VEXZA-29449 format. One record per residue (C-alpha): residue number from 1; z, x, y. Coordinates in nm, 3 decimals, always signed. Layout:
# residues N
<NUM; <Z; X; Y>>,
...
This chain:
# residues 358
<1; <+0.369; -6.809; +4.810>>,
<2; <+0.145; -6.729; +5.107>>,
<3; <+0.284; -6.587; +5.427>>,
<4; <+0.140; -6.875; +5.625>>,
<5; <+0.353; -6.946; +5.932>>,
<6; <+0.543; -7.268; +5.988>>,
<7; <+0.724; -7.429; +6.276>>,
<8; <+1.052; -7.419; +6.079>>,
<9; <+1.325; -7.174; +6.178>>,
<10; <+1.510; -7.159; +5.847>>,
<11; <+1.403; -6.891; +5.598>>,
<12; <+1.409; -7.144; +5.314>>,
<13; <+1.231; -7.087; +4.989>>,
<14; <+0.879; -7.230; +4.994>>,
<15; <+0.938; -7.455; +4.693>>,
<16; <+1.172; -7.677; +4.895>>,
<17; <+0.974; -7.966; +5.043>>,
<18; <+1.076; -8.179; +5.334>>,
<19; <+0.946; -8.524; +5.419>>,
<20; <+0.625; -8.556; +5.614>>,
<21; <+0.691; -8.575; +5.986>>,
<22; <+0.516; -8.766; +6.257>>,
<23; <+0.158; -8.638; +6.293>>,
<24; <+0.101; -8.389; +6.572>>,
<25; <-0.047; -8.541; +6.886>>,
<26; <+0.039; -8.315; +7.178>>,
<27; <+0.017; -8.381; +7.551>>,
<28; <-0.222; -8.638; +7.691>>,
<29; <-0.570; -8.490; +7.722>>,
<30; <-0.533; -8.242; +7.436>>,
<31; <-0.719; -8.466; +7.190>>,
<32; <-1.085; -8.534; +7.258>>,
<33; <-1.269; -8.863; +7.247>>,
<34; <-1.578; -8.907; +7.031>>,
<35; <-1.912; -8.835; +7.191>>,
<36; <-2.150; -9.135; +7.207>>,
<37; <-2.343; -9.169; +6.877>>,
<38; <-2.607; -8.899; +6.853>>,
<39; <-2.539; -8.765; +7.202>>,
<40; <-2.446; -8.405; +7.279>>,
<41; <-2.187; -8.384; +7.557>>,
<42; <-2.040; -8.087; +7.749>>,
<43; <-1.782; -7.896; +7.547>>,
<44; <-1.448; -7.748; +7.648>>,
<45; <-1.617; -7.407; +7.622>>,
<46; <-1.824; -7.352; +7.934>>,
<47; <-2.195; -7.340; +7.857>>,
<48; <-2.155; -7.519; +7.522>>,
<49; <-2.198; -7.877; +7.406>>,
<50; <-2.052; -8.081; +7.122>>,
<51; <-2.153; -8.370; +6.899>>,
<52; <-1.913; -8.596; +6.708>>,
<53; <-2.003; -8.637; +6.339>>,
<54; <-1.858; -8.960; +6.190>>,
<55; <-1.701; -8.928; +5.844>>,
<56; <-1.540; -9.159; +5.592>>,
<57; <-1.202; -9.323; +5.645>>,
<58; <-0.894; -9.198; +5.460>>,
<59; <-0.530; -9.310; +5.444>>,
<60; <-0.474; -9.187; +5.801>>,
<61; <-0.771; -9.376; +5.943>>,
<62; <-1.120; -9.280; +6.064>>,
<63; <-1.226; -8.916; +6.047>>,
<64; <-1.475; -8.712; +6.245>>,
<65; <-1.603; -8.357; +6.251>>,
<66; <-1.751; -8.186; +6.556>>,
<67; <-2.061; -7.969; +6.589>>,
<68; <-2.063; -7.717; +6.873>>,
<69; <-2.360; -7.520; +7.005>>,
<70; <-2.478; -7.332; +7.312>>,
<71; <-2.596; -7.590; +7.563>>,
<72; <-2.970; -7.648; +7.553>>,
<73; <-3.180; -7.632; +7.867>>,
<74; <-3.480; -7.856; +7.939>>,
<75; <-3.783; -7.830; +7.713>>,
<76; <-4.029; -7.562; +7.823>>,
<77; <-4.343; -7.668; +7.641>>,
<78; <-4.472; -7.697; +7.286>>,
<79; <-4.496; -7.324; +7.219>>,
<80; <-4.136; -7.259; +7.327>>,
<81; <-4.017; -7.565; +7.134>>,
<82; <-4.192; -7.432; +6.824>>,
<83; <-4.021; -7.094; +6.858>>,
<84; <-3.683; -7.264; +6.891>>,
<85; <-3.749; -7.484; +6.589>>,
<86; <-3.825; -7.191; +6.362>>,
<87; <-3.510; -6.997; +6.443>>,
<88; <-3.278; -6.949; +6.145>>,
<89; <-2.972; -7.172; +6.186>>,
<90; <-2.616; -7.047; +6.146>>,
<91; <-2.323; -7.275; +6.062>>,
<92; <-1.977; -7.130; +6.132>>,
<93; <-1.657; -7.278; +5.984>>,
<94; <-1.310; -7.178; +6.107>>,
<95; <-0.992; -7.122; +5.908>>,
<96; <-0.652; -7.292; +5.875>>,
<97; <-0.479; -7.405; +6.196>>,
<98; <-0.784; -7.300; +6.395>>,
<99; <-1.100; -7.412; +6.573>>,
<100; <-1.414; -7.254; +6.719>>,
<101; <-1.345; -7.061; +7.040>>,
<102; <-1.546; -6.740; +7.004>>,
<103; <-1.821; -6.796; +7.261>>,
<104; <-1.933; -6.429; +7.258>>,
<105; <-2.001; -6.453; +6.884>>,
<106; <-2.222; -6.758; +6.936>>,
<107; <-2.414; -6.588; +7.216>>,
<108; <-2.465; -6.276; +7.005>>,
<109; <-2.629; -6.482; +6.733>>,
<110; <-2.846; -6.657; +6.990>>,
<111; <-2.950; -6.322; +7.140>>,
<112; <-3.054; -6.206; +6.792>>,
<113; <-3.278; -6.510; +6.749>>,
<114; <-3.050; -6.737; +6.547>>,
<115; <-2.958; -7.097; +6.626>>,
<116; <-2.578; -7.086; +6.616>>,
<117; <-2.367; -7.392; +6.542>>,
<118; <-1.993; -7.414; +6.476>>,
<119; <-1.817; -7.695; +6.292>>,
<120; <-1.463; -7.806; +6.370>>,
<121; <-1.362; -7.971; +6.044>>,
<122; <-1.181; -8.304; +6.027>>,
<123; <-0.826; -8.296; +6.167>>,
<124; <-0.880; -7.960; +6.336>>,
<125; <-0.950; -7.869; +6.697>>,
<126; <-1.205; -8.096; +6.861>>,
<127; <-1.189; -8.327; +6.558>>,
<128; <-0.812; -8.388; +6.561>>,
<129; <-0.731; -8.749; +6.651>>,
<130; <-0.407; -8.941; +6.722>>,
<131; <-0.203; -9.024; +6.412>>,
<132; <-0.355; -8.750; +6.195>>,
<133; <-0.174; -8.474; +6.008>>,
<134; <-0.341; -8.154; +6.132>>,
<135; <-0.559; -7.990; +5.868>>,
<136; <-0.467; -8.237; +5.595>>,
<137; <-0.692; -8.273; +5.291>>,
<138; <-0.601; -8.282; +4.924>>,
<139; <-0.925; -8.119; +4.802>>,
<140; <-1.154; -7.866; +4.965>>,
<141; <-1.446; -8.055; +4.815>>,
<142; <-1.380; -8.329; +5.072>>,
<143; <-1.547; -8.100; +5.325>>,
<144; <-1.881; -8.151; +5.149>>,
<145; <-1.907; -8.461; +5.370>>,
<146; <-1.902; -8.284; +5.706>>,
<147; <-2.080; -7.970; +5.591>>,
<148; <-2.363; -8.177; +5.445>>,
<149; <-2.381; -8.401; +5.752>>,
<150; <-2.380; -8.101; +5.986>>,
<151; <-2.658; -7.926; +5.796>>,
<152; <-2.873; -8.238; +5.797>>,
<153; <-2.832; -8.271; +6.173>>,
<154; <-2.911; -7.904; +6.226>>,
<155; <-3.216; -7.925; +5.999>>,
<156; <-3.366; -8.185; +6.232>>,
<157; <-3.412; -7.906; +6.486>>,
<158; <-3.409; -7.599; +6.260>>,
<159; <-3.544; -7.669; +5.909>>,
<160; <-3.504; -7.312; +5.780>>,
<161; <-3.227; -7.259; +5.520>>,
<162; <-2.905; -7.169; +5.704>>,
<163; <-2.678; -6.870; +5.712>>,
<164; <-2.322; -6.989; +5.644>>,
<165; <-2.041; -6.800; +5.817>>,
<166; <-1.676; -6.871; +5.744>>,
<167; <-1.345; -6.723; +5.853>>,
<168; <-1.037; -6.715; +5.626>>,
<169; <-1.000; -7.057; +5.459>>,
<170; <-1.342; -7.143; +5.602>>,
<171; <-1.485; -6.857; +5.398>>,
<172; <-1.328; -6.998; +5.083>>,
<173; <-1.454; -7.348; +5.167>>,
<174; <-1.812; -7.232; +5.225>>,
<175; <-1.815; -7.017; +4.910>>,
<176; <-1.711; -7.317; +4.701>>,
<177; <-1.964; -7.537; +4.882>>,
<178; <-2.246; -7.290; +4.809>>,
<179; <-2.143; -7.284; +4.443>>,
<180; <-2.175; -7.664; +4.427>>,
<181; <-2.504; -7.662; +4.621>>,
<182; <-2.710; -7.370; +4.485>>,
<183; <-3.018; -7.276; +4.683>>,
<184; <-2.917; -7.457; +5.002>>,
<185; <-2.810; -7.148; +5.200>>,
<186; <-3.004; -6.828; +5.263>>,
<187; <-2.690; -6.608; +5.288>>,
<188; <-2.313; -6.618; +5.337>>,
<189; <-2.123; -6.410; +5.592>>,
<190; <-1.749; -6.418; +5.521>>,
<191; <-1.496; -6.293; +5.774>>,
<192; <-1.168; -6.214; +5.592>>,
<193; <-1.220; -6.500; +5.345>>,
<194; <-0.903; -6.632; +5.180>>,
<195; <-1.016; -6.582; +4.820>>,
<196; <-0.680; -6.521; +4.654>>,
<197; <-0.306; -6.534; +4.714>>,
<198; <-0.123; -6.228; +4.841>>,
<199; <-0.044; -5.994; +4.556>>,
<200; <-0.253; -6.114; +4.265>>,
<201; <-0.361; -6.408; +4.055>>,
<202; <-0.023; -6.381; +3.880>>,
<203; <+0.150; -6.462; +4.209>>,
<204; <-0.077; -6.766; +4.244>>,
<205; <+0.000; -6.886; +3.892>>,
<206; <+0.375; -6.849; +3.948>>,
<207; <+0.354; -7.029; +4.282>>,
<208; <+0.141; -7.303; +4.132>>,
<209; <+0.397; -7.368; +3.860>>,
<210; <+0.659; -7.431; +4.129>>,
<211; <+0.430; -7.617; +4.368>>,
<212; <+0.249; -7.855; +4.132>>,
<213; <+0.539; -8.100; +4.077>>,
<214; <+0.610; -8.111; +4.451>>,
<215; <+0.245; -8.159; +4.546>>,
<216; <+0.200; -8.428; +4.284>>,
<217; <+0.501; -8.635; +4.392>>,
<218; <+0.502; -8.564; +4.769>>,
<219; <+0.165; -8.409; +4.857>>,
<220; <+0.214; -8.442; +5.233>>,
<221; <+0.563; -8.292; +5.236>>,
<222; <+0.568; -7.973; +5.439>>,
<223; <+0.670; -7.648; +5.272>>,
<224; <+0.955; -7.448; +5.427>>,
<225; <+0.788; -7.119; +5.510>>,
<226; <+0.899; -6.835; +5.738>>,
<227; <+0.847; -6.884; +6.110>>,
<228; <+0.628; -6.604; +6.243>>,
<229; <+0.372; -6.582; +6.522>>,
<230; <+0.222; -6.242; +6.449>>,
<231; <-0.139; -6.357; +6.412>>,
<232; <-0.127; -6.567; +6.730>>,
<233; <+0.028; -6.272; +6.911>>,
<234; <-0.249; -6.038; +6.793>>,
<235; <-0.529; -6.258; +6.931>>,
<236; <-0.386; -6.458; +7.223>>,
<237; <-0.441; -6.340; +7.580>>,
<238; <-0.087; -6.461; +7.648>>,
<239; <+0.034; -6.176; +7.426>>,
<240; <-0.152; -5.872; +7.286>>,
<241; <-0.498; -6.021; +7.235>>,
<242; <-0.811; -6.113; +7.429>>,
<243; <-0.858; -6.484; +7.363>>,
<244; <-0.765; -6.797; +7.557>>,
<245; <-0.638; -7.031; +7.285>>,
<246; <-0.580; -7.405; +7.299>>,
<247; <-0.204; -7.457; +7.248>>,
<248; <-0.249; -7.757; +7.018>>,
<249; <-0.563; -7.656; +6.832>>,
<250; <-0.447; -7.295; +6.762>>,
<251; <-0.069; -7.326; +6.801>>,
<252; <+0.154; -7.023; +6.825>>,
<253; <+0.331; -7.091; +6.495>>,
<254; <+0.045; -7.257; +6.310>>,
<255; <+0.032; -7.606; +6.164>>,
<256; <+0.295; -7.688; +5.908>>,
<257; <+0.171; -7.654; +5.552>>,
<258; <+0.163; -7.962; +5.325>>,
<259; <+0.216; -7.886; +4.957>>,
<260; <-0.090; -8.086; +4.856>>,
<261; <-0.310; -7.884; +5.090>>,
<262; <-0.187; -7.551; +4.953>>,
<263; <-0.241; -7.681; +4.600>>,
<264; <-0.604; -7.754; +4.694>>,
<265; <-0.647; -7.400; +4.829>>,
<266; <-0.503; -7.247; +4.513>>,
<267; <-0.741; -7.456; +4.303>>,
<268; <-1.020; -7.295; +4.505>>,
<269; <-0.872; -6.952; +4.439>>,
<270; <-0.873; -7.023; +4.067>>,
<271; <-1.238; -7.125; +4.084>>,
<272; <-1.330; -6.799; +4.260>>,
<273; <-1.127; -6.596; +4.011>>,
<274; <-1.329; -6.748; +3.727>>,
<275; <-1.649; -6.626; +3.896>>,
<276; <-1.885; -6.827; +4.115>>,
<277; <-2.210; -6.650; +4.038>>,
<278; <-2.368; -6.723; +4.377>>,
<279; <-2.736; -6.631; +4.389>>,
<280; <-2.731; -6.597; +4.768>>,
<281; <-2.647; -6.256; +4.917>>,
<282; <-2.289; -6.242; +5.044>>,
<283; <-2.155; -6.021; +5.324>>,
<284; <-1.776; -5.979; +5.346>>,
<285; <-1.609; -5.814; +5.646>>,
<286; <-1.244; -5.709; +5.628>>,
<287; <-0.990; -5.496; +5.806>>,
<288; <-0.908; -5.164; +5.643>>,
<289; <-0.541; -5.251; +5.602>>,
<290; <-0.278; -5.522; +5.595>>,
<291; <+0.055; -5.512; +5.777>>,
<292; <+0.312; -5.772; +5.673>>,
<293; <+0.659; -5.809; +5.818>>,
<294; <+0.911; -6.057; +5.952>>,
<295; <+0.933; -5.872; +6.285>>,
<296; <+0.654; -5.784; +6.524>>,
<297; <+0.532; -5.425; +6.540>>,
<298; <+0.253; -5.260; +6.737>>,
<299; <+0.077; -5.181; +6.407>>,
<300; <-0.003; -5.551; +6.391>>,
<301; <-0.252; -5.516; +6.677>>,
<302; <-0.481; -5.318; +6.447>>,
<303; <-0.447; -5.480; +6.105>>,
<304; <-0.474; -5.804; +5.911>>,
<305; <-0.130; -5.967; +5.937>>,
<306; <-0.224; -6.278; +5.737>>,
<307; <-0.394; -6.178; +5.410>>,
<308; <-0.388; -5.885; +5.168>>,
<309; <-0.722; -5.716; +5.232>>,
<310; <-0.706; -5.511; +4.910>>,
<311; <-0.684; -5.829; +4.706>>,
<312; <-0.966; -5.986; +4.908>>,
<313; <-1.192; -5.685; +4.855>>,
<314; <-1.135; -5.701; +4.480>>,
<315; <-1.178; -6.076; +4.457>>,
<316; <-1.500; -6.071; +4.662>>,
<317; <-1.678; -5.917; +4.363>>,
<318; <-1.632; -6.250; +4.182>>,
<319; <-1.844; -6.439; +4.434>>,
<320; <-2.190; -6.347; +4.310>>,
<321; <-2.427; -6.079; +4.191>>,
<322; <-2.510; -5.942; +4.538>>,
<323; <-2.195; -5.887; +4.744>>,
<324; <-2.154; -5.636; +5.025>>,
<325; <-1.797; -5.556; +5.138>>,
<326; <-1.748; -5.374; +5.469>>,
<327; <-1.408; -5.250; +5.589>>,
<328; <-1.346; -5.211; +5.962>>,
<329; <-1.065; -4.972; +6.064>>,
<330; <-0.825; -5.136; +6.307>>,
<331; <-0.970; -5.485; +6.270>>,
<332; <-0.760; -5.800; +6.288>>,
<333; <-0.751; -6.085; +6.038>>,
<334; <-1.042; -6.230; +6.235>>,
<335; <-1.262; -5.923; +6.251>>,
<336; <-1.477; -6.082; +6.521>>,
<337; <-1.168; -6.142; +6.738>>,
<338; <-1.062; -5.776; +6.728>>,
<339; <-1.084; -5.547; +7.030>>,
<340; <-1.432; -5.519; +7.178>>,
<341; <-1.538; -5.183; +7.024>>,
<342; <-1.456; -5.314; +6.675>>,
<343; <-1.635; -5.642; +6.744>>,
<344; <-1.940; -5.450; +6.863>>,
<345; <-1.950; -5.232; +6.551>>,
<346; <-1.890; -5.529; +6.322>>,
<347; <-2.167; -5.728; +6.488>>,
<348; <-2.416; -5.440; +6.469>>,
<349; <-2.354; -5.389; +6.098>>,
<350; <-2.363; -5.764; +6.027>>,
<351; <-2.698; -5.813; +6.201>>,
<352; <-2.842; -5.507; +6.025>>,
<353; <-2.741; -5.661; +5.693>>,
<354; <-2.879; -6.002; +5.787>>,
<355; <-3.208; -5.843; +5.886>>,
<356; <-3.234; -5.677; +5.545>>,
<357; <-3.112; -5.954; +5.316>>,
<358; <-3.143; -6.287; +5.497>>,
């Protein structure tokens, strides 16, 4: 089973479910209200703005996603508007128990001439609403709704085919989306994409055999997984990292993991293992090593503490015919949230690749 953190203290085996609890809501003011239809409003990130994207209703009620971009200034004439329109758009999708907070990344893309947009998926971050189970879906294909809607909205301003950038589970989600929608993207940039379970496909198959009955009968029951905060500690400015994190949107011990959600992720892993055959060029950035453990160590400030990077590097070759894998010594699970010198190197190499292939 994955080493995803949980808010449970007991080191129970992950095949033991427990009943779904009350959905996470948090203190008053932590959950955002929808923006007026079609209206960009100031975001929680200074200098950014957000737009609510309405989605279909599910068993928990109405759903929304949220687009985020650098705030636009007043129009400066037809020539400037034309230059803005022909910038290549970028759509960024976060990972599990996460949201978009990396303002420097957005500004780097803008400085390099791209039109950067981030998408907080349904039931995450800016899109989490009262009464919802954080992160809950039973199929990653559900995200076709918000990804498609976001790209249509972006295309109204920037009609060029987009670069898709995803972190962790977001990288898996976008890879599967691109497989179902060939020719829609110009390139994929994947930041430590969760393409396979820790260990090997055999681990996934064994876990799936245990998980399937649970997920079928009680899909929203939370799995009992070890309580660790190593990833949060490596990135949060309240600990060893550099980033101010929202306590509800990127909690210290992660969202709890429903069995049905993990089953959906493993179905995506199986699809990748069978080979996607993407025609678009794919760029994969990873740390050079993984450090797992139940106790914190200083080594965790310079390694991926979430996923097995050796497995990811191997599995990346199943994405398509043109895949570039770059390893960054000392990088974190989110390469672009590592210390500044690593971020700078990673960005330089990424933009060089984009200039050549996208």
